[in-house]
N, C-alpha and C positions, 0 to 999 in steps of 0.2 A: 454489269451496268452496261445503257446504252449510249453514246458519246452524247455531249449537248447538243450535239450538232442534227441530232436527228428531232428537235422540236417541230415547230408547225413552222419554225420563221428561223433562221439565220443569226446566233447570238453574237451581240457587240463582240464581247471576249475572242469568238470566236473569228470575225475579220478583224479584228486587232491580233490575231495569231499571226496571219497572214502576210503582214504587211513589215517593214524594218523597224526594227524598235526604235530607231532616232528621229522617224518622218514624225512630220506633225501631223500625217492622218492619223497613223495610233493613238499619238498622244490626244487628238478629237474622238477616236474612238473611244476609248479608256473612260475618259472624259464625259462623252456621251451614256455608258453603258452606267456609271455610277448614279448621273442627273438622273435616269431614266429608274434604276432602283430608288432611290426618291421618291419620286414617284407612283402616280396610283396606278398607273399603267402595267409599273413594275415588269417591263420584257424579259429581264435575265431573269427573275426569279420564276417567272412563266417558263422558262427553258427549265431553270429547276426542280419546279414539281412537276413538269410533266417528265422529263429523263428520268426522275427517282424513280417514280411510278408504273414508268415503262420495265426499265432495268430490276424494280423488285417481285415485280407481276413475274419477272422469268425465274423467281429464285424460289419459286413453290416447288411441289411436290415431294412424292415419298421417297420410292429408290431412287430415281429422278430426280436429283432434288429441281433444274432447272427447266420443267417442262414449257414449252409453247405458251405463249399467253397474248392472247390481244391486247395489244398498249395503248390503244386509244382510250378502250373501254374500263370507267372509273371501279371503281369499288360498288359504286352505292347505284349501279345500272344494274346488278346481277341478282335476281331473285334468289330471295330465300328459297333453299329445298332441306337444309337438314336445322334440325332445331339443336340449339347450344344448351347441352345440360347444365346447370351449377348445382352447387353445391359440395356436401364431403368429398365426392365423390372426386374433387380433383385438388394435385399436391403441388402447390409453387413452389418451386426450389429458383434461388439466384447464386451465381456464381460470381464472385468477385473476382479482380483480375491476375489475384497471389493464386488463386485456383487455377485459372486460366493461362499461368505465364508460361508453360512451357508443353511441347507435345505429350509428354508422358503425365503431368499435371491434366490436359484437355481429355485426353483414356481414362487418366482416374475419374474424374467429373462423369464423366459416361457411363461406366460401372457403376458410380451412387446411383444414377439414376435409373439404370436397370435394374439395380438391387431393390429398390422401393417400390413395394407392391399395392402403392396405390390406384386405384380402378384408372384415373386420368392424371398423365402432369403436364404441367406448364411451366417448362425450363427461362430463366433471363439469364443472359449472361452479359460478362461486360468484356470490354475489350483487356485481348492478353496484357500482364501487367508492363506499366509505363508508356503502353502505346497511346494512350488519350495525352498523355504529355508531351510524347512525340508528336502527336498531330498540332495541337495547340503552336507547339514549338515550330512547325511548318508554316502554320499563317505569320508567325508572330517573323519569321526571319524574310516571310517574300514580304510582307509589307511594311520591311524595314528596308527591304533592295539589297537582302542578304544572298550571293549568291551561294553559298552554300546551304539555301534551301534543296537543289537539286541533289546533293549528298544526302541530307536527311532522308528525302521521296527514296532515294536507293534504300538505305536502310532501312525504312519504313517495310519495302517490297521484300527485300533480303529474311527480314526475320518472320515476315509470313509466308513467305515461298519455301527455306528451309524447316519451317514448323510443318509445314503441310506435306511434304517430304517425308519426314519422319513420322509424319502421324497415318497418312493415307497411302494407297496405290491405286494403280490402274486407272479403269475411266474414273473413279473420285475422284483423285491426282487431277489426272487431266482438267475435269471440269473447272475445279476449283480455282487452278491455275489460271485456266481462258481466262474464269471470270476477274480475278485478283489483277493478271495484264490490263485487263479492258479499265477496270477501277482505277488503276495506278495511271494511265494513259490519261484519262479524266480529270484528277486530280494533278496531276503535271499541268495540264489546259488552264484548270481554275487558276493555279497557283501562280504561273507565269500572268494573267491576267492581273491576280492580285499584286505582282510584283512589281507591272508597268505602273499600277495604279500608284501604288503605295498608300493603301487602303483596303483596309476588306472591314467590310460590314460585320453585325452581327449572323446576320444571315447565313452568308458566304461562309463564316468562319465555323458555323453550327454544321454546315454542311459537311464541312472537308473534316471534323473531329467527331463525327459521326460513323465514319466508316471502319474504326478499330470493332464497334460491335458488330458490323454486319459479318467481318472477315473470320472474326473468333466465334460468333454464333455458327457457320457453316461449316464449320470445321467440325464442331462439336456434334451436329448434324450427319456428317457423314461419316464420323465414327461410330454413333449409335445405330447409323443403317449399317453398316458395316456388320454387325454385330446379328444383323435379320430384325432387327424390329422394326415396324414402322414407325415414322417418322416424320412431322412435319415439318418446314421453316419461315418463320413468320418475320417480317419487315413490320416491327413495329409504327412507323410511320402511317401505315394504312390503316391503323387501329388507333391508336391513343391518340386524342385531341388534347389539346392546349391551350390557354390563353393568357398573355401575360399579367401578372398581378404584382410587380414591384421590380427592383431592382436585381437581375439574377433570382425571379422566381416564376413559376409559370402556375395555375391551375387547371387539376384536369377537366375537360367534359366528361361526365359522365355518361349522360345520357346519349349526345355521338359516339363515344368512344365506344359505350356495348351496343349501340345499332351496329358501328362498323364491325365490331369483334363478331357480331351474332353475321352476318355475309359473309365476311372471313372464313368463319366455322361454315358454313352451307357449302363452303366451294372445296375446301379442305379439311375434312372431320378426322379427327388422328386423336389417337390416345396417347399419344406423346408431341408436344409443339416446343419445339425452340425458338427460342423469339431473341430478340437484340433488347437489351437495356439503353436508357439512356437516351434513346432518340425518340420522338414524336414528331408531330405534325401541327402547325396552324390548320382554322377552321379554313383557311385559303390554301390549304394543300401545301405548304411551302416548310421546307424539313427544320425542325429546330430541336430542341432538348432539355432535358429535365435539370439539366444546370449539374453542377459538381454533387456527387452521390447520387445523382439521377439513376442508377440502373435498382439502388433498394426501393425509390420510389416507384418507378415502372413495376417491379413487382408485387406492390404494396396494391397500386392502382388493380392491377390485371387480377391478384388475388380478391382482391374488391368485387372486380366484374364478374368473374365467375362465382364468387359466395364458395372461395376454397375452403376447404376443410383446415389450414394450417399452411403458411408460408414460411420457408425454412431459410437464411440465410446463410449460407458457407460466407467462410471467412477463414483469417488462420491465426485465431486465440479462442481457446477454451466457452470462451464466453462473453459478459458481460460483468466486469470486476467493480467490486465495491469501491477503489479509485485506481486513478492511473498506475499500473503496477512496475513503469518507470522509475515514479517517485515514492510509492507508498511498496516494499517489496514484502511486506506479509498482505497483501490484498488478494482478498477471495473470490471466486467465482462464485455469482449468484444464481442460486438456483429457478427463480423467477424473479419477474418484475411487473408491475401494473402497469398500464399505457400510462399513467400520467408522470409514474416513474420517470418511468426511459424519458418521456418528452423534455422532463424536467432535466434530467441528468445532460442529455444531447444538448440543451440550448446552454446549460453553463458549459460546454467544452468537454464531456466526456465521449469518448469511444465509441458511442453505440450503435445508434441512427440518424439522420437529420431527424428533426423534429415532422418534417412534412409525409415520411414515410411511416410515421405512426396514424396520421389521420385515418387514411382509405379506410386500414381494416380495424379501426377502431370501432367506427359506425358501426359495424357486421361481428362486430365481440371474433377476430378470426382471430388467432394466438401468430405471433410470430415467435418461430424460435433462431437464437443465434447458436450456429454450431462450427464446430472446428474442423475442414474438412481434412486436416494433414492428422488427426488424432480424431478418427471416428471414433471410438469409446467414449469421447467425453460426451457427456450428455446435454451439455451446453445450457441456454438462459430463457426461458418461456417469458415472452411478455404477452399479457393476457389483459382481462378483465381485471379487478385486486377480488378474491375469495373473500365472501360475504363472512367467513367465521376465521379468518386468521386473525394470531392473538396479536392484540397488541401491547405485548411487551417492549423493554425498553433495550433486547436485545432484535426484535423484528422491527421497533418503527424506522430507525436509519437506516434506509437500505444502501445508500452511497454518499461517496463525499466528492464534488467536482471542484477544478478552479479555471477562471482564465486570468489570465496575465496581460500585462504590460497596460495599463486602465491607469486614467488619472480620474482624481474625485472633487467635484466642483462644487464649490460652500457658498450658496446666497442666503445673505445673514443680513438682518436689519429689526430695529425695533418696529418701523413703519410697514413691517408686511402683516402681522398681526392682525385678524380679522377684517385684512381686506378683499374682497372679493376682486380676483379675475389674477390674481399674483403666479400661481400657478400656471395660469394658463400663456402667459406674457411670457415666464421663465422658459415653455415649452413648446411655444411658437419659435422664437427666436433660436434654441435650438432647432426644433424643424426643417427651418429656415435654409440653415445652413449644411441640413441631409444627416445631422451625424446622429448615432444609433447609441440610446440613452438603454445602459444595459440594468442599471438598479435604481431606485429610486430608496430616500427616506425622507421624513418630514417629523418633526418636532411635535405633538399636541400642544403648542403656544404658537407654531405659525412662523415662530421665530427666525426661523431656520432650513433651508431645503436644501440637502445635498444631492448629488446623484452623480453615477459613475457613468462615464465615457472612455473608448476606445484612446488611449497617448496621441495616435496621430491627428484626432478629431477636435482636441482639445484646445487648441491655441485659435480657431475658426470661433469654438463656442465661447472661448472667453471676451472674444473679441464681439464678437455678436452680442452680448449678453451684456458688456460696459458699454455701446452702443445703444442699448434699447433702454438701460437705466441708466443713460447719462445725467437727467434732472434727477433720477431719487437719492442717485450715489451724492450728488452734488448740493443738494438739501439735507443730505444727512436721515433719509427715510430708511435706506440701506446701507450698513456699513461698510457691506465688503461683499466684491465676489472674487472669492478665494478659489485658488488651484490648488491642487495637492497632486506632485507626479509619483510615478512610480509607486501605483497601488495593484492591489491584486484581491480578486474575489474567490471564496471559499464558500461554496454551497453544501447543505446538506440537504438528503432527499428520501424523503419518505412519506406515503401516503397514509401512514398510518400516527404519525406525529401530533394530529391536531388530537387525540385520544386518548395522549401516555402524556401524563403529568412527569413533570420533571427532564424534559428533553433538553431543553434551553439551558435548564440547569448546569448539566453533565456535559455538556457542549463547552458552554463559557466557563467552566470548570480545567477542564480539560487545556482549554487554549491558555488560560492564566498560569496554570504549572507549567508551564513550558514558554513563560514568560512572553507572550505576545499581545500586543495590545491591539484593541480592535476601534476601528474609523470611525464606523458606521454600521449599522443594524439593519437588515429588512425582512418583514416574513409576514406574508398575507394572513389573512384569516383563515383560509383552508389549510394552512400549515402543514403544504406541499417541501416547501422547502424553508431553510431557514439560510441568511443569506449576511455575510459579513463580510466587510471593507477594513483591508488592513496591508500591511508594506509588501511591497514583492518580494525583498528581501526575507522575510519572514514567511512566506506561502507554503515552501515546502515542509519545513518545522510546523505550520500548524498543522496540514494537510494531517501528516503522522501521527502528531500530536491527538487528531481528534478521531482519525481514525483508529488507530489503539485503542481508546477507550470504548469505543463502540462494538470492534470487529473480534480485537483479541480478548483472551479469558478477565474474567469480572475484576481479577488480581493478579497482574503480570511485573514482576520484580527482573529490573536487569542487574545483575549480577557482576562486582567485580571482584576477584579474588584476588590478593594481595600475599605472596606465601605459598608455593605450589608444593611445601616441604613434606614431611609424613604427614602432618595434619591438613593440611589446604590438599595434597594430593589423595587423602579419603576421603574428605568431602567431594573432591570433583568427583571420584568413583561409586559414592551416594547418592550424590543426583544425576548421575547418568543412570543409574539404575530405579528412580524413582520420578522423574520430571514426566513422563507420560502418565502413570498414575495418579500422580497429583494431580495433572491436568484433567482424566478423563472422570478420576472421581472428585475432585475439589474444585476444578474450577480455577487453578492456579498453575498460572505457568511462566518458569523460572527461566531466566535466559541468563548462562554468563556469556556475559558479551568483551570482556575481557581477564587476563589471566598474567600477572606481570610477576618475575622471582627478583634478583639481584640484578643479572645481565639481560636478561632478555624479557619480552612482553609479547601476548599475543591479542591482536585487537579484534571485532570481529562488531560491525554493525547492528547484526538479527541474532546473532548467538552462534557463541564457538560449537563448534562438533566435539559434543564431549566421550564420541568413542576412540577421538583419536588426538586428545588435545596432547598428549605428550609428546606424539611427532611433530605436530604442528607448531608446538611451540620451539621445538630443535631446527625445524626449517624453514616454518612462515615467519619468526619472529622477529619484533624489532628491537632495537636499544632498549632496555629498559628505562623510562626517565616516569616517575612517580606523577610530577605535576602533568604530562600529556597525558598521561594512564587518567584520573582523575578528571579531566578535561574531555575524551573520550567519553568516557559515563556520565560528567552532565550535560554534553552538550545534544546526549542521544536522546531526541525528543519521537521515536517508533514506539517508546515503553515510559509510562509516565510515573514509573515507581523505579527508584535507584537506589542500590544498597552496594557498601563498600565492606567486602569482609577481609575482615585483616587475622591472616594464621599466621603473625612473626610473633617475634619476643623484641620487637626490635622499640626501644623507647623513642626515636625518633619517627618514627611511622603514627607511631601514638600519639605524637604530640600534634598532629594534622587534622586530630577528630574534631577539632571544634570547628574550625576551617569548613571542614565537607559538610556537619550538622548544620551550620549555615548557610551552607547552597544549596542545601533542600535534600541530600544523601544522606538517607540512613545507615547504621554504624553499628554491624554485628565484627564481638571480637573474643576467643579467650587470651589475648594478650593482657597479660596484670598489668604493664606500665602505665596505663595512663591513670587507671582507678588507685593506684598506691603509689604516684607518684605526690612531686608537692602540693599543697592539699587544694592552695589558691588555682591553680589551675583545675584539680577535680570538681572543688566546689561550681568554678564558673562554665563547665562542662554540663555538670547536672541543673543547672541553672539556666542552659541553654534549652536545654531539653528538654523541660517542664516549660519552657515559656511559649514553644513552638511545637507544630506536627511534625517534627521529626525525630523520630525513632532509636533510641543508643538502647542495646540488647549486648550483653555480658556474661549469661548463665556461665560459659563453661570457663569461667576465668577462677572459679572456687573449686568446683567439684567436678569439673569436665563434663560429663553427662549426666550427674546428679543434681533434682532439683532444688537446690540450696537456697540461691537469689529468691527465686520466685516465693518459696516455702517464704522466707525473711519478710519477702514484702506483702505476702498472704497474711502475716502475721500481723506486720505494724498496721496495712489498711483496713484491718477490721477492727483494730482498735486494742490487740492484745501489749503487754506492754515485756519488751524483751529484757531479763534481767543477766542470763548468762551465756554466751553461747560456747561451748566447748568441743574440740573433737581432732581424729587423726585426719587432718588433709591432704597428708603428700603420698600416694599409694606406693613411692617407691619406698618410704621407711615404714611406712605398715610392712612390705613386703619383707624387708629385711629385721625387724622386730616379732612379725610373725614367725619366722623363719629361724630366729635365734634362741634357739633353747637346746637342752637337754647337753652334749657335748661338743655341738660345734663352736667352732671359732668364728669370732665376730669376720676378721677378714675374708673367712672361707664363703660369708652369706654376702659380704658387698661384692665379693668377685661372683658369684653366681649370678648376684643380681642384676651386675653389670652386664656380664654376657648373656645373660635372656634379652636385653636390651631395657630394662625397666631406671636404669639411671641414666643421667647425662653423661657424655663420653668424660667427662671430669666427674665422679663419684662425689669431689669435693663442692660440687654445685647446688647436688642436694644435701648432703650431710652441714653443711654449715648454716642450713634453718632458713634464710631468706627468701625460699619461694613460700615455706608456710607463713613467715612472717606479711607479705604480701597480701597471703588470702586473709590472716586476721586483721589484717586493717583496712582490706575493702569490707568484711564483717565487719567492723568496728563503724565504719563511716557510713554506710547503709544502714547502721542501727541509730545513728545519730550523733557519731559523737565524732569531734573535731581533733584527730590525732594524726600525725605525721609518723614516718615508717622508721626515724630515730627514738619515736617516742614506745618503738616494742620494746622489750628485752630480749633476747634471743639466745638461748642456751645452745654453743654451736656444738655437734658433734666431733669434729676435726680438730685433733689433738694438734696443741698450739706449735708442736715442734716440727706439726708435719703440712703446716699453710704454708711454709716456703718452697714447699716443694715446687721445681721448676715445671712438672709434668705430672701428667695424671698415672702413670707408667713409672715413675718414680716414688708417686705418693701411692703407688699399691705395693711397689715392692716393699716400702717401711711399714706398711699398716701392721702385718703381723706381729711387730714388736711392741704392739699396744693392747693384742689380744688380750692378756691375762689381767688388763684392768677393769677390759668389761666382760670376762668371767667373771669376777669379784663383786661386779654390779649384778650381773645377773643372779649370783648365790647367793647374795643380801634378798634380794627380791623374791627369790621361791622357798627360799627358809622362812618369810614372811608370808607364805600362800599370794603370793602379789607375779604380775607381770611387767616387765619395762615397754613402755610405750611413746612416741613424740608425739606430743599433742601441741595444737593453738588455742590460746585463752581468748576470751574477750569478757572483761567485767564490766557491762553495762553500769552496773550500780557505781560501781569504783570510780567509771570511766576510764580505764585500764586495759591493756593485752596484755599479754607475753606468748613467748614460746618457748619449750622446755621438754624435759625427761619426765616423767611421772611413771611413779606404781601404781597399776590399779589390782583389786581383787580378783582372784579368777573369777569370780561370779559375776563381774560388772559387764557389762555391751561392750564394753570398748579390751577386753582381755576375750573376747569370742567370736573375732575377726580373724578372717584366713586368706592367704593370698595378698591382692593389692590394696583390696579395698578400703573405703574411706568412710568413715561414719565419724555425723556430726548428731551433737545433742542441744537441744532448745531449751532452756528452762525459762520459761516466761508466769505471769500470773495468772494463766489458764493452765500451762504443761508445768507442774511441781516441781520442785528437784528430787524428790522421789519418783517421778514415774514424766520425765522430760520426755519430748518430742522427738523422734530419731530416725534420721536418715541415713542410708547405708547400701553401698554400694561401690559397684568398680569405682577407682577413683582416680585412673590414669591408663594410658595407652590410646593408639590414634584412634581407634575405632569410636570408642566411648567420645572422646573429646570431640572431634569428627559429629559426632551423631549429638553433643550439646549444639554444636554452632547451629545445626540442620535445625535441630527445636529452634531454635534464635528465629530463622529463616522463617519456618512456618507461623512462628509466634508473630512473626512483623506482619506476613500474608494476611492472618486474621484479624489484626488492629485495622489494617488498608481496607476490608470488606470480604478477606473469606470466607466461605464456613466454616464454622468452628466444627 
């Protein structure tokens, strides 16, 4: 760029630069230049206008980027000689600062551009990463009279010089460095003048900060030319014309911009054009910018001017997310968005595009594609006109969720407002007068109150203005209060199809209610592009996760906490590992194990434990076990709406917490018999809570492992059948022992075999005592309506009285053979009568009692036909008579079948919660 001094007059800044800083004449000159800038004649801005036009004209060319040009000739004076083609042959690409952040990345951008097969390409680039901030910082330091601005200029120079040296070579490098030196020299002069004045106008600032795009785009142009491709460089200040439309906002002048683009192209027709983003000019040819996010806006405007087939925004993410992934780890990339949806999302703070970016392309139906420069395999997100045939189902109608924090809710309330015209106008006129930005408005149909959200930093001024405006109404009681509620956030659900899909609001508010979120205010336009709720800022992330999970995860998502990763728990985890993908794919059930706790260690995860390595992680990454913290981790997780604790222990202390967990809304599934066979009052309290709430308590595996005994009993009762008697072999261990206690085998040999095969507890007396069978009998008795305590069940123990006092299992096993003859006698007597021995539990519903005993059955009886460790249960009812009872039979012991029974309860819960059956 030529020095500012080449203008038709000497800049006052240049004059000031020639005198000592401390002299009165220097201060006078600077004061004069600032005064002139504020007046209509604007001599310094005239210098800026001429200076940038001359310099930028010199930057054009193909292989020789900077061809001579007549500095004094404006673009408007050149006759149009080449027609500017328009239409789908143009592909517009915009590369952000991160994409242009290093020399290697600039080269990667060049490769992407060269790899695009489009007939014509127009490339918009931002400044290198962090450079725009560095340039703003230069202006800030200079006007603050901070001497370190000179060092900051050096850093800007070094950054671009080192990048150029790594990227370019030979004549291209020499040309670029020559121009860089010239630009930096001009910037030093400008910043020196700002330093002396202690002030920088907006025009001066924007002239300074726009240099980053000039340098990055020139380097890219050289990099593409180096490959041999024909390429032209465009300073968009010569083409884009914008007019101020508000604070930090400009509107494009499409007619004038199109004329200038046509004239620019007539001088430099090219298949590849590299253009500066962010910068533009006023109608008076004064340099300006498109403000923050202006490079995206540049790409959209230019895409509209050439009627491009597509505008691609290259960034460092795979596309547009359904929610902020920093807050919602389960956020997904959206494949498509409508213009309106993208607009709504960006308004509510989603990192998509600035709302202005969408306007130019929307009017011409030009798709915008968001792509990841660092993952070219990712398809990205297409923003386009909404397809007319897109299904309006609940899965598709809500596209995303966005939030705005640091808001305050202002509530103006009073009976005197109802039916009084102009009240709303008076309220928002007062708000407008203080320049506050109203984010959301909500009004009850009774007109009794109006509330609206504004940024927290503006609420004090708003409150003062409203109190002043309505002083008389407040004093007279027509208005009862002007209330400010601090610490609020907005959560917005966005989707174009919400208007035509029933039930969206109901699902959203149900998700918030289940997460215990209180909604302060609600707003929804008749278009239903968004539903907006105001809530406490401290609840915002929790609300976002709860709402997102309800719409974007599987229809039925379960957050599971496993207590007791022992034999049954570990087997269940392995079964889940093998099946979770199938459940999600085929049944839309998403099971996430977010916690595993044993007696000493617990493993926690917010989104799901990796089930392929849970054992290793439990050893290496676990925390000390704490049941209260474990339950808190589950209950306070609001990513997933449904939580379930699976107790795989036999611990009575763990079972004592079921009531509290159910009361917190956590479902409970267990094979642990202690809760249902414990004190009757606790059992009744538990079942009463279960029936009164929507929280579920399943315990199928407490009686028959994987056999459907509880569900069969409930089915009979719920369909009106009357239970008369339940009799069965409930212990797989004792079934194995008596199925094999035949012929000449001794009882102690069979017990030893069962112990070695893993059928018994470490101490076989725990099985032979009959207590476990008694617990199953009491559970079935209570399910049948009998109010019995465990102590009401007489139990015939198979442990000889003399062996009950043995101090260890080994001692018991050593002494057991001394009782083999007694057992042999019982077996002989039974065989002589054509019978077999079986250890059974009986629920006698008619006589309201139960018992556990060793009984003899004829060899043709179903109980005599068992093998292995099978269980068998016979239900005698009004429908199923004694001569032909309903029989359930199958394996009743072992980790696999017990874990399978628990797994079935998990799926039953999912079905209750809405999964397909």
